[in-house]
N, C-alpha and C positions, 0 to 999 in steps of 0.2 A: 464407378460406372462399370457395369458388367456387360460384356459383349460376347454373344455366342456366335461362333463361326459356323453358322448353319449350312452355308454353301459347301464348305469343306467337309463338314460332317456328312452331308449328303453324298459327296464324292467318295468318301471312305466307305459308306454303306454300299454304294454301287460297285466299287472296285474290289472290295473284300469278299463279296458274296460268292465269287467264283473260286474261293480257296487259293488264291494267289497271294504271295507276299505283296505288300504295298510299300513302295519306297516313297517317303515324303522328303523332298529336298527343298531347300529355300534358304534365304538369307539368315545369318545368325540373328537371334533375338526377334524373329518374325512371328513367333507364336506356336512353334511346333509342340512344345510341352503342353501349352494350353489346349491345343487341338487334341492331344492324346487324352487329356482329362475330359474333354467333351465326348470323346469316343467311349471311354470307359464309364462315364456317368458316375454313379455312386457304387458301382460293383467293383470294389478294390480287391475282393477275394479271389477273383479269377484273373489277376494281373501280375505279370512279372516284368519289371522295368529294369533293363540292363543299360548302364552308361559306361562306355569304354574309357571315358576320361578319368574314371575313378580307379585308383591303383588296385583296390581290393577286387574290383570286378575283372580286371585284367588277369589277376591270379586265378580267380574262379573259372574263367574261360579256359585256361590252360589245364587246371587240375580236374575240372568236371565239365566237359564241353556241353553236356545236355542238362545243365543245372536247373533249367526251367521245369523239368519233370517233377521237381519237389513241391511245386505249388499245389495247394488244396483245391480241388474242383468243387464248385458249388452250383446248385440250381440247374444241373445238367446243361449248362451253357458252355460254349467253346471258349477256352481260356485265351487271353490275349498276351502275347509276348512282344515287348517293345525293345528293339535294339537301337540305342542312341549312339551316334558317332562310331558305329562299328566299322565303317570304311577306313578308319585309322589303323585297324588291325591288318597286318601285312597279308595274311592269308584269308581275308574276310570273304572273298567270293567263293572259295572252295568250302569254307565253313558253312556259309548260308546255303549253298547248294546241297550239302549233306543234311543239314537240318530240314530243309524243305522236302527233300526226297524221302526222308525217314518219317516225318511227322505231318505231312500234308493232310489236311482235313481234321487232324486232332487239335490243332492250335491255329489261331490267327496270328500273323506276323506283321508288325509294323516296324519298318526300318527307317530311321530319320537321321539326317545329317546336314551340317551347315554348308557343305560343298555340294557341287552338282553330282549327285550319285550316278546319274546316267553316264557321265564321262569316265567314271572309275571302272566301267565295264570292260574297257579295252585291256587286252592282255590277260593271261591266266585262264582259268576255267570259266566258261560263259554261264551266265544266269538266264540266258534267253529262254523265254517261255515260262519262267517261274515267278515273274513279278509284273505288277503294273506300277507306273510312275505317276505320282501326284505332286505337282509343283505348288508350294505354298508361298504366297506373297504377303507383304505387309497389308494392312487394311487399305481398301480402295472404296470409292463411292459406289461402284457397281456391286461390291459385296455388302456394304452397310446400308445402302439407300433403298433397297427393295427386297422383297421376299421371293422373287421368281427364282426357281432352281433349274429349270430346263431351258437350254438354248434353242430348242426346236422352233418355237413360234417366232422368236427374234430373228433367227437366221432366214426364215421364210420371207420376212419383211422388215429389214433394219431401218426403214425410213418412216415408221409409224410416228405420228405426232405424240409427244410425251404427255403423260398425265401430270397436271400441275397441282394436284391435290396435296402432295407432300413437298411442295417446292421449298417452303421455309426450312423444313427439317433437312432436306437435301443440301440447301445452300449452306447451312451451318456445318454440316459434315465436310463439305468441300472446303470451306474456309479453314476448318481445323486441320484438314490434311495439308493444306497449303502452308499453314503456320507451324505445324508440329511434326509433319511427316506421317506416314501410315504405320511406322513401327509402333507396336502396341505400347511400350513403356512411355515414350515421350508423348504419344497421342493421348493417352489416358491421363498423363500428368498435367498437360496443358500449361506448362510454365516455360516461358521463353529462355530463362537462364538455364533451366534444367536441360532444355533441348540442345543448347550450345555445348554444355558439359558432356551430355550423352553422345552427341555427334562427334566431338573431338576424341573422346575415349574409344568410341566404336571404330572410327577410321584407323586410329593408331593400333588398336588391337588386331584388326584384320591385316593391315599392311605390314606392321613391324613384327607381328607374332605369327598369325596363321599362315599368311601367304609367304612370308619370308622363310619360315621354317619348312613348309611343305615343298616349295620350289627351290629352296636353297639360293635365294636371290642375294647377291652380294652388294647391289647398289640400292638398298632400301630407300635411301634419301631421294635419289633420282626417281624411283618408282612412286614415292609419295608426291614428289613435285609434279609428275605426269598427271596423277589423279587430280591434283589441285587445279590443273589447267582445263580439265574437262568441262566444268560448269560454264565456261565462256564459249564452249564449242557446240552447245546444244542447238539443234535445229539446222545446222549446216553440215554438208558432207565433210568428213574428217580427213585431213591430209596427214598421213603418217610420216611422210617425208619431211614435212614442215616441223612436226613435233620432234622428229629425230634430230633435225638440225638445231632446234632450240635447246634440246637437252644434251646435245653433243654425244649421242649414242647412235647405234645402228638402227636401221629400219626394222631388222629382225627383232631387236631388243624391245622396241616400242610395241611391235605387234604381239610379242609373247607376253608383255606386261598387261596389255589390254585383254588378252585372252584370260589371264589370271583374274583380272577384275571381274570379267563376266563369270568365270568359274565360281567365284565367291559372291556373286550377285551384287557387286557394287554398281554395276551398270549392265546394260544389254545393248546389242547393236541391231540396226535395221538396215537391210540390204536394198539396193535399187531394184525396181521392177522394170524389166526391159522388153517383155513380150508385147509386140505391136506398137512399141514406142520408138519412132525413128530418132536417130542421133541421141539416144539415151546415154547418160553416164552409166558405166558398168562396174567400176572398181570401188569407188569411195563409198564408205558406209556412213550412217549417222549413229551417234552414240547418245543414249539417254541414261539418266541416273535413277537408281532405286529410291534415293532420297532427294525429292525435289526442293527441299528447303535450302540446299547448297547453292541453288541458282538465284542470282540476284536480279537479273533482268526479268521483268514481269511477263513479257511476251514469250520468252524462252521457257520460263517456269510453267506457263499455261500449256505450252506444247508438250513439255516433259510430263506433266500430270496426265494429259490426254494419252500420251504414248504408254505410260505405265498402266493406265486403266485398260487400254486395248490389249496390251501384252498379257496382263493378268487374265483377261477374258479368253484370248485365243489359246493360251496354254491350258486353261481349264477345259475348253471345248475339245482340244486335242486329247488331253488325258482321259476324258470321258468317252472318247471314241466317236465323236461326231464328224471326224475328218482330220486331215493333216493340215492344220492352219498355220499361216505364217504372216508376218507383218513386214511391209515394205514401204518405200516412198518412190515417187516419180520425179525425175529431174532430167531435162535434156540440155544440150549444149547451148540452147538459146535461153537457158535459165528459167524456163517455164517449169513449174513444179506443183505437185500435190503432196501434202504432208504424209498421208498414209494410204496404203493399199492393203486391204485385208483379203488374203487369198485362202482358198480351200483346195487341197489336192492340186496345187500349182495352177489354179485358175482364179482370176480376180473375182471377188464376191461383192465388195462395195468399196467406195473411196471415202476418205474423211479429210477435210481441210479445217484447220483451226485458225480462227481470226479473233482479234480482241473485241472489235465492235462493228465490223463491216457487214452490213446486211445485204449489200449488193453481191451477187454470186461472183466468185472469182472466175476470171476468164480462163485461167489454166484448168480449174476444176471442170468448167463447162466443156472445154476441149477434150480433156482426157476421159471424162465421163461418157461423152458421145463416142469417142474412139473405142473404148473398151466395152461399151454397152451394158454397164452395170449401174445400180443405184449409187447416189452420192449424198453425203451429208456435209454441210458447212456449219461448224460449231462456232457460236459467238458467245462472248462473255456478257450476255444480257439476259437477265432472268425472264422466264415465262414467255419466250419468243418462239414462234413456229410459223413457217410458211413453206408450203409444199407445191411444187410445180415442175413439170418436165422431168420427173424421176429424180429431182434434187430437193432435199429438205434443208432449209435454213432454220436452225433452232438453237436454243440455249444449251451451252456445253454441259451445264450442271444437270438439267432435266433429261437430256438424252443419255448422258453417261450413267445416270442413276438407274436406267432400265437395262444396262448391260447385264446379262445373266452370267 
C-alpha cells in the first residue's frame, strides 16, 4: 500500500517558498524520511542528504562544513539539502545560522529530527527569523480520509454536516488506526503480532536509549514504569502528586519525566480552559498518547484518538500561519466538563465532546457552549449520524474527523 502524504507535501511547498529553512520535527519513525522522498520526487540529482547519526557524515561536517556545494546542479532548479538529526551536533544552531546566512536563496534546507527541534532553540545563537517549523505526526484519519488541504473553509464553519459518500472507506481507516496505530510501519503491516513487537521495541528504544542518553536519566526503570501507568490515566486530569507517591520519587522528577515524554512525542498534554469558567480547575492537565493502541479501555481509546486528530490539525494550522491554535479542556469543581476546547489566539473557537453512543446532547456541553458563545460538536461512535440545532452538531466521530484539514 502506497500512501502519499499530500497534506505535509503541501505544507512544505507553502513554507519553503519564502526561502526559509524548514524544520520538520516529529516522533521517531513517523515518516520524516518518506516525506523527504515525497518532496524530492524523482529528482535525486539536486539532493544532498546528510544524516548526523552516521560517523562518516560527522567527520565530513568537521572537515568540510559546506560539503553540499559539491552536488551537481541540474535543470536550473534549486538544490535541496536535508540535514537529518543535526540537532545532536553540539554547535548545530551556529552552524545552521552560518549556512543559512551564506547560502539563502541558493539552496532549500530541510532540517529533520526525532526530538522537538523548537525546544532546542533555547541557549546559544538564535535561529529566529531563519526557519519555519512543521510538525509531522503519524497517520491520522484527518490526513488520510480526505483531500482538503486548506483549513480556511473548515474554520469558518466547523459544524457542517459531514459528507457520507466516503463513509465506508473512512470507517476502515479509523478501524486500522485503532488496531495498528498511525505509525507508518505497523499501520501498513497490519499484523497484530508485528504491532506488539514494534511497540515494545519502539518504547524501549526511546526510553532506555534516546531519552536516557540525552537527559542522563539514572532511574530509567522508574521512568519506564511511569509511562506504563499513563494509558490508565487517559481522559482524567493527571495528579502528579499521586504519581510521585506511587513511584516513590519527587514531584519534580515526575514532572521532568513527563516533559521528556512530550519532548520525544510519546505523549502530549492538554491544559484546562479557565476564561469565563467559574470554579474551573486550573492546575491539573490531561495527558494523551501518540500511540492509542496502548490504551485498553474503549472509551479512553476513543477519546485519545479524537485528541490526537485534533492535535494534529491545530499544529498544522498553526504551522501554516492561520493563527496560534491550542487545545484545552473544561472542568469545574462540580465536575462538569467538556473534553476539548479549540482556541485560536487565546480565544475559544469551538468545543468538542466525545461520547460512545449518546445522541442526547451533554448537559455540560450545552452549558459551556452557551457560556462561551461558540459552536459545539458532540462526536458519537455511530456511523453516518448527523443532527444540527442551536449551534450544536451531534454527528459520527469518524465522518466529522475525516473532514479535518
